[in-house]
Steps between C-alpha positions, in 0.01 A plus 500: 500500500639850411390853570538768225464868532622821313761694681783755450867487563460734799254260664716190423811656647389712791508347836711225648502255211763286317482349154742212445590374147539111528811339385307311233429833323733613230733791558411859412481522121320803373671668204501852341184441292301404804647779714423753232131384473455541873660831494287627212178380682604667825597843350174509297312407810676767697398760236148377492457500884597866503158564345310205641660377835262187522650345163676167545681262261476133549840313465409145601487279804712361767433160648596465870503223756528561877825380639486198731698694759238784542382565843206693639710822540809645345603519133258327275713280256384387154649286228478661163368215274447705191567869418850520644656666199239773519533544872878503480500755222270742699713464802810593300310796347411615850874486590575724193217746582622518860847573396390764239275676749759482785741673259281772370214542752667436840653208694170439687348321198770222541376409855140543406496267198723248669274478805183499306566273222844336510603402857330392824669720742585386847443139400764213521743482217338195347164706464652829418439498119146523383605310183754228509596393142616144425840437640719571198344846463531608861848667504411715200158588638655581834754733341214703336295507827795617699617750225841329520790592268444175327132593419432492132736235380483305176274216633125515409392661831776753473410571126141556612607742772721688250219506238250656739754742640579614141132542417439697821798721435360583156149557627602727782427853372652777719208715412248254619557415876228248510579283207680217683232515777235436237685196369542367861121548552422316181719211606374471858132593456418475130634143409222259553571134569299200599625323801426131512562341823501128566387356828715356774591139419485530126795361315673823352714300261190318352339842453817619330505203260133535411547872422796431263346221304474606138174555330334715229328790671230711340623826358330824531387467145332175583324633807368805305382271222323278757335812658394644168314182391356456846329833426369369169260222596297508174731661246821334613521234224439740209737763661770240545475368138469845334732712714706326768626207303647708210671719767635205690635360179691815411644581856645240737439508873762745586413726219126499608613592846702790357195631291289497809753703694571735221120569490503577869806719489341731239284618783727468810877496450551376856336146425772236526488203260459272814172691576338441153239252593384703805503815312298362211254334730426819690433678170280220359304481827342826412353342183148358556382330172630231279494745215743726679739206565475389133582850379796503737619171360460637151706817598784275649506304176539817303784612724658159467528536129691823562719332760591233232619788272718644790650146552538438138547828309499315156125487543476884467390609145631860516868521408602781736312372791640151439863625500455690834320214658777264386761734659326535823438115511874453449574742779354243746331736749158342577381799708457679175211265412225696679569803298543304177169328555334850575650638177373220284167501678459891413561411140261200504227722651559775239637776724857501351642395168804289401721807437435633860559157641837448307604857621406417858700172474795697374488731802503189726803354320678836532425514861664167554798563274586849655465371849739222432760733346508722813527203735153512633343185331315366795449791742119506588430349156223266596309755705523751209370248247222368702363846582504632137145387415335652812701823515546624152253759359225291339371824316807549285584290192645175639857554358518847629361399839756234534791721394394770749463251795838346450664847460387633840620414848795299609475224233864519364390574148825649394526834307730548199755685722498221769556233231803686344668519841402151610604310189853633548531388856244240608620129492227396262633143493437465881140629494167310471455163328753360253219436238396871525856631458539287180162612360584868529827444314315295235233779459781755463663293226158491328504886471794468261241345255763248366415364159597156620290421814682290761378248745561731789366251752799273437754782588644560851634818667871565445715739707735660254740611774496159680404436852835338570745732317838387362825704498410628153175639642665641801742689284232645284272605770792622708583759235175683583524494888469827672753619756484270820231275335552123547457256209250285696284799587482608129441153370209449749350831402496405125488119452130447568357821340285487186773672294728204547239225424387343172354180364696224350460127406862421592534630855725223617728540201555875568522465859801697635663557159673830446319768298718439185393135512130579557478782250510292174252253650263782595537654151407171335191465715143543354416715813517874408592608847811277476602642162484851670722392777747354252536844340685617805891483507498420881250437767530688835303760693462762231361245254279327757351840608454610135310177419289547823404837378407374148298218649320746731380688195379185340303414814344846513395475128355146549314530836290808585594710808246570778242760432638720768782473736449231774516625857823306587848566591758470216794473731684187617286203616596533867210278599668215306818538716288476813329194358810317395701562812214379711517183290882463531572185704671505833869411444532659159601844360496723191650820389408860432572449122280177481208701646566803272506267188171338622303831497710678224650745736871564621688347790558841658124583504427159651752572778349835567156354522613235752641763730185711502197270469401208734569194271475130624828324529707790385801359688500204245612754218878507482764631269595322183795338679277356760611737784265723714485854382683729732226747470225256606277626775165384642216751400325403820710674773391250760692208319847476636596144400809436290394423149782253449424308812129486393594363162718228655205418744280458189744240362714715258862394499775756467876440421796647685493801283134582606349390155164315497507161335447557125273188463244663730463812286174561317592663161248711295340203317457316834341797661261510207415134571391604850265744340337226290690545164544202268855466394535202264885512507481406880282202439635164366364412161239227475502268195219572251335158483232462228402864506723795595204721561356274751845462652513880541156514650587217757821689596307840538233331724762334703700827558173684572360252756827358653756778476848495351667259756252214454491562125882460495472172698224363269699592189805323633299179539337537162839564329648198673208292365591624151864417556393140607342453153137576598299762321207734584143563421280779616132503597258722308266581793483839675781374740766397265659176654820354395529115434825319537481258213712189484342319198263628238201292358690374199777343707490134631292495813301826394538836675599523860588791742571485876382842605325830413604842626215756577590873528245522779755323722484131459751217378240225421604127485261328247471159647143487350646526147775256577261225587463411139861577374772244479695441734316696761179301455663277762403630838854413640654740246276777606568434859874520433452829333290621798772392746777669308302816479422490871874530566443864421405679819158655430376255228318256745303317234255248674495142398122515471542738194685258270201506260445887530675822438673612818773760505689750709552882507743657256670680786651163612730555186645816647766281678776404276552150665129433447513591140803278451317204660199555273712516178672176608152334534386637164816362341416167653136519362614606154758222451240235630219635280733499193677165552189299611299626208759428245552152632117429498365328194139575587309831475430738772262383773163670437 
């Protein structure tokens, strides 16, 4: 028997309580994508509660069981059977909020938040923590809780703490003294959970197992379909055949859910996709007759046809609209879908024509491109896009209204003047998504109107001045250094800017070659941009700046400027400095030059900023030689600790000359990664398999959902599989999986694969598939495979799943020794699968 009730985090944590994560639970494993989704929900909720303090946002459930050691008085102890990832994340977030508020609003906030939500004061040490993570996570969590120097390490808990610290630093507006308080209120009082508590004597492990059994749950689209046809007792069959079935045949389950959310967000941009069913149900509840419900289904079907065009622009009949839709589709920002649906709906209903729609879509494209070029690709982008439909002027022509809306307020729609300055200095290659950076270069190449169109999608970005310069390049760039300027500083300021980048089909061949070697190869290229570069006698700062200026004029000609100057600062992006230093791990360091290159500024300006503004972890910024700056001083006069001693306590080693360990330095590209940039050069390549485009999608999903560290680990395993002689196939579903293939269908024994990798975080062992594949149709062979895999700490595949598809989390592969063991098991599997099949005279077992 269980008791369930809706509650808040405040109610859950206040009072003398302790929540213990049992040892059978996996360690903390939330990644950047999950943390970002939670943060977006919280910041939106904080803004909404400023207008309506009663608003809440449901984030799921926690399942608890009373501890057997509970007595009638004292701390009430609970085992966290389900929901520990959510509860741990929120506790880490509270630690970050506490530290931000203590630093900016007063030390009293530290004691207040600790006593209310994080610790049981005056209780024995065993009962001091309100949340006790599983054993492996406790040291990292304790460091965050105690604000120890080691807090914010490279482990998942430390990464979550740094992530939230960075977000809070960016969100803390000095002109708004209540912004972080609103976020705290949203977390404590606005997040709604369902607390499900088992009764004393229930077996918590059995409950855990039953909660984690796999099964196909109903989607929100399924629920809405069921609700609609429940409201059509006499017309249901006819409506289903004439309207719903065609809609369902053209859109899959996820696309149907997307349609229903897009419909809602046209009216209220605050609606989250997770609230789609509840929002649609509330709206439909106001309809009283079957005729009204039938008209509603017909309207949704019409919108469904428009959504099909958004998802597949080749269906659009108008050439200009089709081109713009295809570009926005390639850009890959799904939060633009609400405004696209709105625009196509306006045309469908006759209140706009195709020319206006194509122009409006060009303004959207220009908005994306110009933001990327000034280093603001992601800043508040989702909020801006979701609010367009409800906030732009409905009385104006739709293209003018959209242009005017994007041009006003702090939306980072860069002016021509801002573009010219930024293209010279901003590290374009370190901003936004890799796919989007390549697209803009491809679109720029198209402005040359070459007579021989190229397959631009097959080209990659090339640094003309290479990322790792040779002596030839050092000499060439050295000739243009200013008095007192270091080569490294000049190189960092130029290498990733747009003026130094182009597209080639032979990136690896050019690599670090000197300019005299690159020049004839660029001249022979079919890419007009490369031919222009080849016209230069040398390639150094003057040439890079000149090309940046020329490209800026092409951008200005191709993508319209805002209708009026946006109300935003055109100076250095100091907020990014705050954000990246808050995310810099304990035990690491960076330089003034690295930070300057990140925001397109100068090391001297960064140094001056750090001496006058309260910036998190400013003591982790050192000189280029790794030494503390002799001019370093705390901005806060109450801080008297020695910065060198603090860095050592955080885990940063120094040599006898006082220089920080070079391996612990975060260079500009690594700093950009902390801000979410995709940098392909820092990711191991993954073999293409049967479809390079699916490979790229798999890799992008893996990076987005698991972060760079797990992506590198998975790529190492996949590359090892290819080295063993295996090959790859990629799934075609929404989540692009990767199959480790040992044989194909045409080979003796038929096709066989041991495992599938899912970007959502699972390494799945396909015993269910192996049951009918030689030689693993023999149970003893599958059992041997299971035992070998269970040598990997964290695999834990049960014997009862030898005919199913068990697996283990991808974070297990973060450990080098575990990866090596897995590769050895995969090698054993591959050799056995190949040799036994070839030795067998019979066909595969079907």
